[in-house]
C-alpha positions, -999 to 999 in steps of 0.1 A, spaced: 583 344 13 559 366 -9 530 382 11 495 380 -5 478 413 -10 443 413 5 414 415 -21 403 449 -6 439 463 -12 439 449 -47 406 467 -54 419 498 -37 450 498 -60 428 491 -91 407 520 -82 436 543 -76 454 533 -109 422 542 -127 422 576 -111 459 583 -119 458 571 -154 470 593 -182 442 612 -199 433 598 -234 449 612 -264 417 607 -284 397 636 -271 372 650 -296 367 682 -276 383 715 -264 378 731 -231 358 762 -232 390 784 -230 405 765 -259 372 768 -280 372 806 -274 407 808 -284 404 786 -315 373 810 -327 393 842 -319 425 832 -337 410 817 -367 381 842 -369 405 873 -368 431 856 -392 404 845 -417 388 881 -417 421 896 -423 429 875 -453 393 875 -466 384 913 -467 415 927 -483 415 901 -511 378 903 -516 373 939 -517 407 955 -526 420 932 -551 401 923 -585 408 885 -588 389 861 -611 389 822 -616 379 811 -651 367 847 -657 343 849 -626 347 869 -596 323 847 -579 344 816 -584 374 834 -567 351 846 -539 338 811 -533 374 797 -533 387 827 -511 360 819 -484 364 782 -486 400 787 -478 395 813 -450 365 795 -432 371 758 -439 409 751 -446 422 776 -419 400 761 -393 411 725 -401 447 736 -403 444 754 -369 429 718 -356 458 700 -372 484 722 -357 468 722 -322 467 683 -324 503 681 -335 515 706 -306 494 691 -279 498 654 -291 461 645 -291 435 637 -319 406 658 -328 392 628 -347 364 643 -366 374 680 -368 339 686 -352 321 675 -382 303 654 -358 304 641 -322 311 604 -316 273 601 -309 265 622 -338 284 600 -363 265 569 -354 243 554 -381 211 564 -364 222 600 -360 237 604 -395 203 589 -409 183 612 -388 204 643 -400 202 634 -437 164 629 -434 160 663 -415 185 681 -436 170 668 -471 133 672 -460 141 707 -447 157 721 -479 136 701 -505 103 705 -485 105 739 -472 133 761 -485 131 749 -524 93 758 -527 98 789 -507 125 803 -530 107 792 -563 72 805 -553 87 838 -540 107 842 -571 78 835 -594 52 853 -575 67 884 -557 66 915 -581 97 934 -589 122 907 -586 148 895 -610 138 860 -625 161 831 -616 159 823 -653 180 853 -661 203 844 -630 213 812 -646 211 821 -684 249 817 -688 249 781 -679 245 769 -715 263 736 -714 266 706 -688 302 717 -683 292 752 -672 264 738 -651 287 715 -630 315 741 -627 288 766 -613 277 738 -589 312 730 -577 320 764 -566 283 769 -551 292 739 -532 324 752 -520 306 781 -506 279 759 -490 303 737 -473 324 768 -459 291 781 -444 280 748 -427 315 739 -415 325 771 -401 290 780 -383 277 745 -375 311 724 -369 338 748 -360 316 771 -338 282 750 -327 296 716 -323 330 728 -309 313 745 -283 287 717 -277 317 697 -270 338 722 -248 341 712 -214 342 733 -184 335 769 -176 355 800 -181 364 817 -148 373 855 -149 371 887 -130 392 872 -100 365 843 -96 335 867 -98 323 857 -132 319 822 -146 309 817 -182 293 784 -192 280 781 -228 265 747 -232 245 733 -261 221 763 -260 249 789 -260 265 769 -289 233 772 -309 232 808 -303 267 815 -313 263 795 -346 231 816 -353 251 849 -347 279 836 -371 252 826 -397 236 858 -397 267 879 -399 282 854 -425 252 862 -447 256 896 -447 264 895 -485 232 877 -492 213 904 -476 225 927 -505 214 904 -535 187 880 -521 160 908 -519 164 911 -555 154 874 -560 127 868 -535 119 903 -521 132 920 -489 109 905 -464 114 870 -479 152 874 -478 153 883 -442 129 858 -432 146 830 -453 181 837 -438 167 839 -402 145 808 -404 172 786 -423 200 795 -397 175 786 -369 163 754 -384 196 741 -396 209 749 -361 184 729 -345 191 700 -368 227 699 -358 217 706 -320 195 674 -324 217 652 -345 253 665 -334 266 663 -370 266 687 -400 261 660 -428 225 665 -433 223 701 -434 255 703 -460 239 678 -483 206 693 -480 221 729 -487 236 715 -519 205 697 -530 186 729 -525 209 747 -551 208 717 -574 168 719 -574 169 755 -581 194 752 -609 175 724 -625 143 745 -623 157 777 -636 183 768 -662 172 774 -696 
């Protein structure tokens, strides 16, 4: 005769089975150790590829060294990080579903809408008038009309926008997704020094890391942007844009708004200054 299991025992078994259940294979985060490893491997590999090809080899795409530069940076700082995540997912048999474009909460309709409103409003309402007024009113700068004089046909205009967009996607993906959102999602702390030290990054630390990457990644802009809007404006613009876009990602947990807004900024500038 089969003995009945008391209700309390069933509840205990059910609870135990939940505790012993295998972890989900649909994680969208790394541990803090994995996030650090990912950024070290991808960052070093990307720089080892980027600098020799960018500065010791003279390559062009469609007669433009900028087009080659934009394609190279997109490969190094967008394609390589995504490839790393794909390989990691295959080796570890788990899914990084969004590739850190956004957290599950960040990809909700509410946060996507908030992200787009903040990103578009910031770039169209703050950065576009800033660039335009500075270029037209700061003395001794090069007019953006001269900067875009070569865009003499719609095909040339859209080709220019395509490669500018590759550069923009690269900046936003690497600094905001692969760095900021990955560390925002990273779980746990890193213990080192025989247990004497504990490193916990958290959302605030992730914000500071993306800002450091943003400023370092814009080192080339520090060499030419002063010629367009003046040295003081250039430093302030790059600094404030890194802070404000980081705050938007911190708040909305996705990179959609800052990416679309950044592209919109360049569309507005090109429309304004193209002859």
